[in-house]
KOLTOR-882183 format. One record per residue: x, y, z of N, C-alpha, C in turn; residue in one letter. Coordinates in Angstrom, 3 decimals, decimal comma. Example, Ala and Ser with C-alpha at 12.3 -4.5 7.8 and 13.67 -1.06 7.14 Angstrom:
<sites>
n.east  n.north  n.up  ca.east  ca.north  ca.up  c.east  c.north  c.up  rest
13,190  -5,690  7,800  12,300  -4,500  7,800  13,200  -3,300  7,800  A .
12,850  -2,250  7,080  13,670  -1,060  7,140  12,900  0,030  7,870  S .
</sites>
This chain:
<sites>
n.east  n.north  n.up  ca.east  ca.north  ca.up  c.east  c.north  c.up  rest
264,201  157,028  179,531  263,889  156,856  178,067  264,317  157,978  177,255  M .
265,004  157,685  176,119  265,467  158,732  175,339  264,255  159,338  174,406  T .
264,582  160,514  173,868  263,623  161,099  172,975  263,406  160,525  171,591  H .
264,407  159,661  171,283  264,473  159,255  169,843  264,075  157,724  169,773  D .
263,101  157,473  169,051  262,626  156,149  168,945  262,512  155,761  167,302  H .
263,492  154,958  166,961  263,730  154,740  165,594  262,488  153,886  164,955  P .
261,689  153,279  165,748  260,601  152,522  165,219  259,343  153,449  164,847  A .
259,356  154,576  165,435  258,276  155,426  165,265  258,231  155,919  163,735  V .
256,792  155,689  163,216  256,793  155,905  161,687  256,804  157,302  161,139  P .
257,080  157,493  160,200  256,724  158,987  159,439  257,597  160,111  160,038  E .
258,891  159,987  159,999  259,671  161,082  160,713  260,283  161,944  159,628  R .
259,682  162,045  158,491  260,379  162,890  157,355  260,268  164,314  157,754  S .
261,063  164,957  157,203  260,990  166,523  157,298  259,655  167,003  157,053  A .
259,239  166,514  155,862  258,015  166,988  155,276  256,700  166,665  156,178  S .
256,907  165,588  156,892  255,723  165,036  157,640  256,299  164,697  158,995  R .
256,646  165,746  159,830  257,443  165,404  161,059  256,594  164,533  162,135  P .
255,267  164,638  162,038  254,492  163,873  163,005  253,612  162,873  162,363  F .
253,984  162,472  161,030  253,062  161,488  160,391  251,953  162,225  159,774  G .
250,939  161,403  159,445  249,657  161,858  158,660  248,569  162,110  159,658  R .
248,310  161,051  160,574  247,125  161,061  161,372  247,472  161,270  162,812  L .
247,051  162,303  163,372  247,173  162,678  164,887  245,784  162,865  165,500  L .
245,721  162,389  166,690  244,419  162,580  167,460  244,871  163,410  168,710  T .
243,887  164,484  168,936  244,055  165,243  170,185  243,284  164,501  171,222  A .
244,134  163,724  172,087  243,438  162,645  172,958  242,726  163,216  174,039  M .
241,571  162,663  174,450  240,850  163,159  175,840  241,831  162,561  176,829  V .
241,610  163,253  177,996  242,200  162,666  179,273  241,181  161,981  180,059  T .
241,438  160,744  180,179  240,435  159,885  180,914  240,422  160,244  182,410  P .
239,392  160,381  183,080  239,212  160,657  184,496  238,510  159,372  185,181  F .
238,661  159,146  186,409  237,921  158,138  187,222  236,586  158,811  187,493  T .
235,705  158,014  188,032  234,376  158,437  188,434  234,365  159,738  189,258  R .
235,368  159,693  190,173  235,424  160,942  191,095  236,154  162,045  190,497  D .
236,423  162,007  189,288  237,129  163,143  188,582  238,561  163,218  188,518  G .
239,215  162,164  189,118  240,738  162,192  189,277  241,386  161,546  188,063  S .
242,610  161,759  187,821  243,397  161,363  186,656  243,475  159,789  186,534  L .
242,923  159,199  185,411  242,995  157,825  185,285  244,106  157,427  184,335  D .
245,201  157,115  184,983  246,434  156,719  184,060  246,294  155,474  183,364  L .
245,742  154,457  184,047  245,444  153,164  183,550  244,633  153,435  182,416  E .
243,554  154,052  182,451  242,579  154,339  181,287  243,293  154,972  180,236  G .
244,189  156,015  180,458  244,952  156,658  179,454  245,770  155,865  178,640  A .
246,415  154,921  179,232  247,240  153,889  178,614  246,458  153,040  177,611  V .
245,186  152,549  178,100  244,352  151,715  177,416  243,860  152,537  176,117  R .
243,459  153,851  176,347  243,112  154,578  175,287  244,092  154,907  174,242  L .
245,328  155,166  174,600  246,398  155,391  173,892  246,651  154,157  172,875  A .
246,729  153,074  173,518  246,880  151,784  172,863  245,845  151,621  171,710  N .
244,608  151,816  172,108  243,480  151,783  171,179  243,539  152,791  169,904  Y .
244,046  153,951  170,341  244,208  154,890  169,258  245,472  154,692  168,188  L .
246,372  154,125  168,832  247,546  153,734  167,973  247,441  152,488  167,284  V .
246,901  151,410  167,865  246,895  150,112  167,417  245,598  149,853  166,562  D .
244,518  150,399  166,912  243,177  150,170  166,322  242,882  151,337  165,303  E .
243,117  152,622  165,669  242,783  153,604  164,768  243,924  154,147  163,942  Q .
245,129  153,649  164,145  246,236  153,921  163,147  246,863  155,329  163,262  G .
246,891  155,893  164,677  247,489  157,148  164,699  248,942  156,991  164,644  N .
249,600  158,015  163,897  251,039  158,178  163,833  251,560  158,949  165,057  D .
250,793  159,841  165,667  251,080  160,692  166,865  249,946  160,843  167,707  S .
250,097  161,054  168,961  248,958  161,427  169,844  249,301  162,856  170,434  L .
248,378  163,764  170,450  248,558  164,987  171,115  247,869  164,844  172,504  V .
248,724  165,118  173,569  248,201  165,099  175,083  248,220  166,458  175,454  L .
247,343  166,656  176,466  247,148  168,027  177,179  246,694  169,089  176,269  N .
246,001  168,837  175,228  245,432  169,818  174,422  244,048  170,300  174,890  G .
243,399  171,127  174,312  242,090  171,589  174,815  241,109  170,371  174,955  T .
241,292  169,428  173,998  240,592  168,305  173,913  240,822  167,360  175,106  T .
242,187  167,502  175,610  242,524  166,838  176,793  242,191  167,577  178,091  G .
241,317  168,607  177,974  240,931  169,414  179,027  242,077  170,096  179,844  E .
243,147  170,620  179,071  244,180  171,172  179,674  243,983  172,388  180,589  S .
242,753  173,095  180,343  242,528  174,276  181,289  242,323  173,733  182,671  P .
241,916  172,511  182,960  241,466  172,151  184,166  242,421  170,958  184,737  T .
243,338  170,703  184,101  244,429  169,774  184,656  245,612  170,358  185,123  T .
246,147  169,991  186,193  247,340  170,511  186,861  248,647  170,285  186,078  T .
249,612  171,067  186,363  251,042  170,829  185,706  251,428  169,394  186,032  D .
251,229  169,001  187,300  251,725  167,671  187,767  250,945  166,622  187,038  A .
249,674  166,714  186,781  248,860  165,766  186,123  249,352  165,633  184,628  E .
249,545  166,754  184,088  249,986  166,708  182,743  251,281  166,023  182,563  K .
252,230  166,145  183,553  253,471  165,477  183,324  253,330  163,834  183,585  E .
252,455  163,458  184,577  252,257  162,174  184,705  251,573  161,513  183,655  R .
250,582  162,260  182,970  249,986  161,697  181,622  250,973  161,309  180,598  L .
251,905  162,489  180,363  252,906  162,258  179,341  253,781  161,012  179,633  I .
254,305  160,861  180,923  255,194  159,629  181,124  254,459  158,418  180,913  R .
253,274  158,270  181,333  252,415  157,109  181,229  252,145  156,693  179,839  A .
251,938  157,679  178,939  251,473  157,398  177,543  252,799  157,116  176,708  V .
253,877  157,894  177,002  255,217  157,628  176,361  255,636  156,240  176,587  V .
255,509  155,906  177,777  256,012  154,382  178,145  255,093  153,349  177,572  E .
253,860  153,657  177,346  252,867  152,718  176,767  253,178  152,597  175,208  A .
253,143  153,827  174,468  253,116  153,574  172,981  254,186  154,512  172,348  V .
255,140  155,048  173,138  256,138  155,829  172,707  257,107  155,158  171,644  G .
257,160  153,964  171,736  257,965  153,101  170,749  257,420  153,037  169,326  D .
256,046  153,328  169,213  255,348  153,177  167,927  254,393  154,338  167,487  R .
254,603  155,422  168,294  253,880  156,758  167,895  254,711  157,721  168,553  A .
254,498  158,889  167,963  255,199  160,091  168,613  254,208  160,856  169,509  R .
254,697  161,275  170,662  253,721  161,842  171,578  254,060  163,490  171,532  I .
253,103  164,132  171,271  253,165  165,739  171,133  252,410  166,169  172,379  V .
253,093  166,950  173,220  252,452  167,493  174,369  252,033  168,973  174,250  A .
250,899  169,254  174,492  250,427  170,582  174,539  250,898  171,276  175,720  G .
251,568  172,362  175,495  252,124  173,179  176,508  251,883  174,620  176,476  V .
250,988  175,077  175,580  250,690  176,470  175,261  249,875  177,111  176,402  G .
250,151  178,357  176,793  249,271  179,054  177,783  249,358  180,441  177,323  T .
248,746  181,398  178,133  248,803  182,767  177,710  249,918  183,412  178,526  N .
250,832  182,765  179,085  252,015  183,192  179,851  253,207  182,625  179,407  D .
254,117  183,225  178,711  255,356  182,708  178,234  256,154  182,040  179,133  T .
256,309  182,584  180,314  257,306  181,989  181,369  256,493  180,482  181,831  R .
255,307  180,513  181,897  254,576  179,240  182,317  254,614  178,233  181,072  H .
254,524  178,662  179,955  254,672  177,822  178,798  256,068  177,267  178,663  T .
257,041  178,025  178,963  258,420  177,431  178,926  258,721  176,465  180,060  I .
258,036  176,568  181,171  258,072  175,629  182,323  257,438  174,289  181,844  E .
256,193  174,352  181,236  255,573  173,099  180,737  256,218  172,538  179,734  L .
256,936  173,234  178,816  257,803  172,610  177,812  258,954  171,923  178,227  A .
259,518  172,487  179,306  260,723  171,690  179,970  260,183  170,355  180,725  A .
258,928  170,552  181,314  258,402  169,452  182,016  258,055  168,295  180,979  S .
257,521  168,702  179,795  257,040  167,712  178,974  258,372  167,054  178,240  A .
259,318  167,880  177,978  260,657  167,287  177,415  261,204  166,198  178,347  E .
261,260  166,663  179,737  261,839  165,664  180,712  260,958  164,447  180,872  K .
259,703  164,531  180,623  258,679  163,375  180,734  258,863  162,445  179,572  A .
259,529  162,792  178,386  259,814  162,019  177,276  258,992  162,276  175,967  G .
258,297  163,514  176,094  257,564  163,882  174,876  258,578  164,020  173,675  A .
257,873  163,643  172,450  258,747  163,837  171,232  258,606  165,212  170,541  H .
257,456  165,958  170,986  257,315  167,329  170,260  256,278  168,010  171,248  G .
256,121  169,329  170,769  255,226  170,273  171,568  254,294  170,892  170,638  L .
252,978  171,112  171,160  251,967  171,843  170,526  251,973  173,078  171,412  L .
252,016  174,267  170,696  252,050  175,634  171,468  251,068  176,354  170,836  V .
249,798  176,788  171,543  248,812  177,447  171,037  249,025  179,022  171,121  V .
248,439  179,737  170,294  248,563  181,223  170,456  248,020  181,643  171,743  T .
248,719  182,458  172,454  248,207  183,046  173,776  246,910  183,535  173,702  P .
246,031  183,131  174,502  244,503  183,447  174,422  244,252  184,474  175,485  Y .
243,082  185,224  175,154  242,587  186,121  176,099  243,360  187,529  176,120  Y .
244,537  187,474  176,355  245,396  188,650  176,454  245,765  189,392  175,249  N .
245,477  188,753  174,028  245,554  189,246  172,674  246,819  190,071  172,428  K .
247,971  189,462  172,409  249,163  190,143  172,153  249,305  190,539  170,662  P .
249,965  191,658  170,440  250,261  191,943  169,007  251,206  191,053  168,317  P .
251,324  191,056  166,990  252,193  189,991  166,256  253,538  190,001  166,826  Q .
254,136  191,208  167,300  255,448  191,204  167,663  255,625  190,382  169,032  S .
254,459  190,394  169,719  254,348  189,623  171,039  254,402  188,218  170,809  G .
253,552  187,816  169,773  253,473  186,413  169,235  254,864  185,858  168,871  L .
255,562  186,715  168,077  256,842  186,325  167,571  257,773  186,052  168,799  L .
257,741  186,943  169,802  258,711  186,674  170,899  258,320  185,589  171,670  R .
256,992  185,377  171,957  256,503  184,346  172,677  256,901  182,836  172,059  H .
256,507  182,652  170,807  256,940  181,348  170,141  258,382  181,147  170,061  F .
259,117  182,167  169,810  260,629  182,128  169,662  261,256  181,839  170,976  T .
260,744  182,433  172,046  261,351  182,129  173,419  260,986  180,612  173,770  A .
259,942  180,056  173,480  259,611  178,704  173,735  260,529  177,790  172,916  V .
260,585  178,100  171,557  261,463  177,271  170,863  262,898  177,388  171,205  A .
263,284  178,404  171,656  264,790  178,650  172,106  264,947  177,811  173,450  D .
263,939  177,637  174,189  264,069  176,903  175,562  264,044  175,420  175,458  A .
263,812  174,975  174,352  263,389  173,394  174,313  264,430  172,807  173,019  T .
264,585  171,481  173,186  265,307  170,754  172,176  264,206  170,087  171,308  G .
262,894  170,255  171,611  261,922  169,436  170,961  261,353  170,278  169,560  L .
260,858  169,605  168,582  260,170  170,210  167,579  258,830  170,739  167,943  P .
258,535  171,760  167,353  257,267  172,527  167,739  256,316  172,586  166,656  I .
254,982  172,337  167,016  253,884  172,554  166,188  253,145  173,749  166,822  M .
253,015  174,914  165,984  252,197  176,040  166,405  250,784  175,699  166,226  L .
249,941  176,284  167,058  248,421  176,019  167,032  247,814  177,349  166,764  Y .
247,305  177,549  165,562  246,643  178,757  165,092  245,107  178,665  165,124  D .
244,469  179,024  166,181  242,937  178,945  166,219  242,370  180,209  166,765  I .
242,269  181,178  165,766  241,845  182,650  166,312  240,588  182,697  166,982  P .
239,500  181,696  166,587  238,223  181,796  167,215  238,274  181,337  168,663  Q .
239,209  180,749  169,077  239,376  180,518  170,567  240,408  181,323  171,212  R .
241,445  181,647  170,539  242,435  182,455  171,207  242,132  183,928  171,249  A .
241,362  184,346  170,193  241,146  185,821  169,991  242,084  186,575  169,134  G .
243,086  185,929  168,784  244,286  186,467  167,876  244,580  185,358  166,872  T .
244,769  185,856  165,562  245,372  184,941  164,536  246,822  185,141  164,466  A .
247,463  184,123  164,100  248,930  184,266  163,776  248,952  184,570  162,373  I .
249,464  185,919  162,112  249,500  186,514  160,774  250,505  185,762  159,780  A .
250,207  185,783  158,580  251,086  185,014  157,481  252,454  185,436  157,660  T .
252,827  186,755  157,843  254,221  187,336  157,843  254,858  186,706  159,204  E .
254,030  186,705  160,228  254,579  186,053  161,568  254,979  184,532  161,440  T .
254,046  183,850  160,702  254,259  182,352  160,449  255,450  182,209  159,730  L .
255,738  182,975  158,688  256,803  182,925  157,691  258,098  183,034  158,526  V .
258,162  184,099  159,345  259,294  184,342  160,192  259,649  183,307  161,260  K .
258,516  182,858  161,933  258,699  181,715  162,758  259,252  180,502  162,111  L .
258,949  180,211  160,894  259,512  179,053  160,181  260,878  179,091  160,034  A .
261,609  180,262  160,076  263,067  180,337  160,074  263,695  179,574  161,306  E .
262,935  179,475  162,248  263,542  178,870  163,588  263,601  177,268  163,337  H .
264,737  176,668  163,594  264,910  175,321  163,311  264,017  174,357  163,972  G .
263,508  174,734  165,155  262,659  173,761  165,897  261,267  174,142  165,638  R .
260,809  175,070  164,910  259,338  175,374  164,654  259,053  174,687  163,329  I .
258,502  173,545  163,367  258,477  172,731  162,037  257,024  172,528  161,510  V .
255,970  172,784  162,356  254,616  172,465  161,855  253,548  173,430  162,502  A .
252,455  173,391  161,854  251,286  174,196  162,279  250,030  173,438  162,323  V .
249,252  173,384  163,494  247,889  172,861  163,592  247,013  174,071  163,151  K .
246,438  173,905  161,982  245,699  174,970  161,325  244,276  174,982  161,495  D .
243,915  175,725  162,489  242,370  175,893  162,686  241,781  177,324  162,426  A .
242,471  177,906  161,455  242,099  179,329  161,103  240,990  179,188  160,158  K .
240,735  178,181  159,364  239,635  178,025  158,391  239,757  179,008  157,247  G .
240,956  179,397  156,943  241,234  180,233  155,845  242,470  179,680  154,900  D .
241,803  178,885  153,877  242,781  178,145  153,056  243,644  179,007  152,188  L .
243,243  180,303  151,974  244,061  181,332  151,225  245,299  181,667  151,994  T .
245,008  182,005  153,294  246,109  182,278  154,196  246,994  181,168  154,319  A .
246,683  179,917  154,366  247,299  178,752  154,489  248,183  178,517  153,441  T .
247,620  178,834  152,129  248,348  178,605  150,936  249,481  179,635  150,802  S .
249,215  180,862  151,239  250,440  181,723  151,284  251,527  181,396  152,241  W .
251,262  180,884  153,365  252,382  180,440  154,255  253,066  179,253  153,601  V .
252,311  178,283  153,138  252,923  177,202  152,463  253,700  177,499  151,233  L .
253,344  178,530  150,597  254,180  178,864  149,395  255,461  179,587  149,779  S .
255,557  180,081  151,004  256,709  180,821  151,415  257,521  180,298  152,648  R .
257,242  179,014  152,980  257,861  178,412  154,048  257,885  176,843  153,904  S .
258,619  176,117  154,741  258,559  174,765  154,667  257,893  174,019  155,903  D .
257,004  174,914  156,374  256,162  174,440  157,613  255,318  173,291  157,106  L .
255,197  172,212  157,961  254,207  171,139  157,708  252,846  171,513  158,273  A .
251,808  171,517  157,533  250,527  171,910  157,870  249,644  170,681  158,307  Y .
248,991  170,676  159,423  248,067  169,693  159,896  246,795  170,429  159,881  Y .
245,714  169,980  159,333  244,372  170,555  159,553  243,937  170,313  160,959  S .
243,448  171,407  161,641  242,911  171,598  163,001  241,434  171,369  162,904  G .
240,877  171,136  161,714  239,515  171,047  161,665  239,288  169,772  160,866  E .
238,602  168,772  161,427  238,464  167,472  160,815  237,746  167,572  159,366  D .
236,731  168,369  159,326  236,043  168,471  157,955  236,821  169,255  156,893  S .
237,884  169,893  157,283  238,626  170,557  156,304  239,946  169,883  155,853  L .
240,056  168,598  156,392  241,268  167,890  156,090  241,550  167,728  154,620  T .
240,597  167,331  153,892  240,759  167,055  152,543  241,004  168,338  151,687  L .
240,140  169,471  151,997  240,564  170,708  151,227  242,002  171,177  151,646  P .
242,447  171,068  152,830  243,810  171,487  153,291  244,763  170,688  152,497  A .
244,574  169,409  152,385  245,588  168,539  151,679  245,704  169,106  150,235  L .
244,582  169,517  149,594  244,727  169,990  148,239  245,569  171,182  148,003  S .
245,914  172,090  149,216  246,748  173,212  149,107  248,160  172,936  149,728  V .
248,246  171,654  150,140  249,639  171,277  150,576  249,772  170,786  152,033  G .
248,668  170,709  152,777  248,746  170,192  154,173  249,180  168,653  154,116  A .
249,646  168,258  155,195  250,103  166,749  155,141  249,253  165,801  156,010  V .
248,473  166,335  156,789  247,597  165,427  157,610  246,696  166,253  158,575  G .
246,273  165,687  159,624  245,193  166,190  160,429  245,600  165,941  161,969  V .
245,184  166,981  162,742  245,128  166,727  164,258  243,663  166,682  164,620  V .
243,073  165,565  164,693  241,688  165,362  164,739  241,084  165,237  166,196  G .
239,755  165,281  166,286  239,000  165,144  167,420  238,053  163,876  167,041  T .
237,373  163,955  166,040  236,468  162,796  165,630  237,231  161,499  165,385  S .
238,527  161,699  165,219  239,420  160,660  164,866  239,598  159,712  166,000  T .
239,056  159,925  167,258  238,827  158,887  168,288  238,028  157,694  167,628  H .
237,183  158,012  166,716  236,328  156,986  166,041  236,587  156,836  164,498  F .
237,076  157,941  163,927  237,199  157,919  162,408  238,603  157,676  161,994  T .
239,566  157,364  162,953  240,938  157,354  162,665  241,346  156,610  161,465  G .
241,054  155,357  161,405  241,315  154,500  160,399  240,930  154,956  159,068  A .
239,547  155,218  158,787  239,151  155,692  157,521  239,683  157,120  157,091  P .
239,966  157,952  158,043  240,624  159,223  157,898  241,914  159,144  157,475  T .
242,816  158,192  158,012  243,916  157,969  157,457  243,933  157,338  155,904  K .
242,984  156,564  155,800  242,866  155,983  154,341  242,610  157,149  153,642  Q .
241,788  158,028  153,814  241,419  159,169  152,873  242,875  159,919  152,612  M .
243,553  160,256  153,672  244,844  160,988  153,488  245,672  160,223  152,522  I .
245,880  158,900  152,742  246,748  158,147  152,029  246,337  158,096  150,504  E .
244,991  157,837  150,321  244,453  157,986  149,011  244,632  159,132  148,302  A .
244,617  160,285  149,021  244,860  161,586  148,261  246,368  161,569  147,962  Y .
247,268  161,166  148,885  248,688  161,243  148,603  249,001  160,383  147,553  D .
248,218  159,308  147,259  248,679  158,422  146,133  247,877  158,781  144,816  A .
247,133  159,925  144,775  246,682  160,444  143,588  245,280  159,887  143,390  G .
244,631  159,104  144,303  243,348  158,611  144,226  242,308  159,491  144,830  D .
242,076  160,704  144,129  241,229  161,704  144,640  239,753  161,336  144,696  T .
239,409  160,366  143,921  238,025  159,871  143,963  237,627  159,181  145,298  L .
238,716  158,213  145,608  238,495  157,557  147,053  238,435  158,568  148,101  T .
239,511  159,434  148,011  239,650  160,535  149,026  238,256  161,269  149,174  A .
237,805  161,645  148,034  236,565  162,499  148,280  235,346  161,573  148,710  R .
235,297  160,434  148,321  234,221  159,478  148,702  234,391  159,292  150,285  T .
235,558  159,049  150,876  235,680  158,962  152,237  235,324  160,220  152,884  L .
235,796  161,356  152,459  235,486  162,689  152,967  233,946  162,891  153,138  H .
233,235  162,565  152,083  231,922  162,852  152,167  231,156  161,752  153,131  R .
231,703  160,493  153,132  231,074  159,458  154,072  231,164  159,818  155,498  R .
232,515  160,377  155,926  232,882  160,806  157,332  232,270  162,079  157,646  L .
231,848  162,866  156,876  231,416  164,231  157,111  230,350  164,351  158,258  L .
229,463  163,474  158,297  228,450  163,587  159,439  229,107  163,573  160,714  P .
230,232  162,834  160,943  230,889  162,716  162,306  232,058  163,703  162,446  L .
232,625  164,129  161,138  233,613  165,157  161,230  232,920  166,462  161,841  F .
231,673  166,591  161,487  231,179  167,869  161,925  230,227  167,525  163,249  T .
229,737  166,411  163,251  228,824  166,102  164,358  229,418  165,954  165,832  G .
230,706  165,656  165,847  231,477  165,591  166,934  231,558  167,014  167,784  I .
231,340  168,032  166,871  231,321  169,470  167,465  229,888  170,117  167,724  F .
228,706  169,191  167,764  227,450  169,610  168,068  227,595  170,337  169,334  R .
228,237  169,559  170,312  228,452  170,008  171,711  229,997  170,310  171,716  A .
230,595  170,781  172,805  232,000  171,077  172,819  232,622  169,707  172,591  Q .
233,698  169,649  171,864  234,153  168,338  171,313  234,491  167,268  172,216  G .
235,256  167,722  173,411  235,495  166,611  174,428  234,388  165,953  175,082  V .
233,300  166,713  175,190  231,999  166,275  175,854  231,468  165,050  174,831  I .
231,368  165,078  173,623  230,816  164,026  172,835  231,849  162,960  172,686  L .
233,122  163,355  172,591  234,179  162,092  172,477  234,013  161,299  173,734  V .
234,022  161,886  174,959  233,960  161,111  176,154  232,664  160,212  176,139  K .
231,536  160,884  175,672  230,348  160,066  175,746  230,353  158,875  174,835  A .
230,913  159,184  173,564  231,133  158,075  172,653  232,069  156,858  172,957  G .
233,237  157,391  173,576  234,129  156,334  174,165  233,549  155,456  175,208  L .
232,781  156,095  176,143  232,018  155,423  177,157  231,090  154,388  176,552  A .
230,341  154,816  175,538  229,373  153,891  174,902  230,230  152,600  174,258  A .
231,363  152,879  173,867  232,133  151,883  173,220  232,901  150,929  174,380  K .
232,773  151,358  175,523  233,513  150,662  176,581  234,905  150,971  176,898  G .
235,185  152,163  176,246  236,673  152,487  176,384  236,775  153,630  177,515  L .
237,960  153,779  178,082  238,177  154,763  179,097  237,938  156,260  178,711  P .
237,206  156,791  179,547  236,961  158,288  179,224  236,491  159,034  180,640  A .
235,502  158,568  181,154  235,097  159,199  182,518  234,345  160,489  182,349  G .
234,111  161,183  183,308  233,400  162,454  183,371  234,271  163,568  182,672  P .
233,715  164,648  182,341  234,474  165,965  182,196  234,548  166,754  183,424  V .
235,436  167,505  183,471  235,606  168,425  184,551  234,856  169,834  184,434  R .
234,298  170,265  185,458  233,675  171,652  185,375  234,745  172,704  184,889  P .
234,363  173,727  183,946  232,891  174,026  183,800  232,215  173,339  182,717  P .
232,931  172,382  182,053  232,312  171,452  181,122  231,180  170,586  181,735  L .
230,202  170,147  181,003  229,242  169,123  181,573  229,077  167,961  180,730  V .
228,818  166,795  181,308  228,623  165,609  180,550  227,516  165,621  179,484  D .
227,601  164,842  178,450  226,652  164,888  177,406  225,226  164,413  177,999  A .
224,323  164,966  177,437  222,810  164,497  177,859  222,491  163,300  176,974  T .
221,352  162,631  177,330  220,936  161,439  176,674  220,580  161,835  175,139  A .
220,023  162,949  175,085  219,663  163,408  173,552  220,920  163,633  172,727  D .
221,963  164,262  173,467  223,184  164,490  172,756  223,817  163,014  172,468  E .
223,872  162,114  173,219  224,413  160,923  172,980  223,571  160,193  171,745  L .
222,314  160,353  171,877  221,403  159,679  170,706  221,792  160,384  169,384  A .
221,971  161,737  169,356  222,406  162,479  168,237  223,724  161,935  167,699  Q .
224,713  161,692  168,687  225,990  161,263  168,228  225,851  159,882  167,680  L .
225,064  158,980  168,224  224,708  157,660  167,486  224,410  157,811  166,220  R .
223,308  158,784  165,947  222,824  158,961  164,646  223,876  159,479  163,780  A .
224,748  160,311  164,033  225,926  160,845  163,266  226,890  159,788  162,955  D .
227,147  158,968  164,034  228,034  157,772  163,672  227,441  156,827  162,616  C .
226,234  156,519  162,770  225,467  155,607  161,759  225,617  156,319  160,423  A .
225,369  157,603  160,261  225,524  158,285  159,088  226,619  158,246  158,365  A .
227,788  158,076  159,202  229,055  158,017  158,764  229,572  156,659  158,478  A .
228,763  155,653  158,575  229,017  154,180  158,507  229,804  153,497  159,721  G .
229,585  154,209  160,736  230,296  153,664  162,002  229,229  153,467  163,065  L .
229,456  152,269  163,836  228,480  151,861  164,837  228,974  152,267  166,166  E .
228,031  152,923  166,978  228,230  153,219  168,400  227,229  152,332  169,160  L .
227,853  151,306  169,990  226,806  150,526  170,673  225,833  151,224  171,542  P .
224,750  150,576  171,712  223,700  151,185  172,508  223,916  150,856  174,009  E .
</sites>
């Protein structure tokens, strides 16, 4: 399969991965092994029913810390084959080891991914010069467009404005998943580069759009995808009242999905809907009955039903 799918929507330079992306959970079977059949079903649901333009696989929400390199590649192949003709598949390949990240990038490209998500190296806290070298080395080693993932509260290091502006000069570094929570910093980068910004925090999507972001890489969008896309499209069309109304309506789930670690509640909610999810892998733990009850309440407050 080639990496170019003419039918895939929204491939403009300003919106390289469309408007709506979901960081997809990785379904497991009851015994904790990879559920590729379930992943295909879930991907179809996210694209066909929730309206995703792209799916992010093997991100943190996909439990990338506890899936093997071979599992990551098998997941990409299966999902590309299932929905790659109508959505772009972005593979999470970031680690805190440049060499390993480049290996994962090559594997994802070979498996048919359309783009890469590369997180800031975590725990080892490289200086900005190290971040510049890391991201540039990965971009030099692949033919795929790259979305940087700036999430200092998890990585321990922020990508500085100057570093982002320099990285934007690389032809393959085209986008940022912005989970910094600093719209002033975001505004400065957007004023000095042509990077496409995607909100990495569901509840900040509308504020981010107001300073020039183009969409979201969501978690609650496993459930809120269709109305979240409607919110983005309303804002793009100049209908800020509709966008604000939808933002406020969806807020209980935008935030509620993170009452526990995001993947825990997404998997619990998907299971309640009869969709593939399965257990989480240790050290995560599955949602409690109380957490599931709270998720149901948050869904109801957002105008969405989660079956009993």
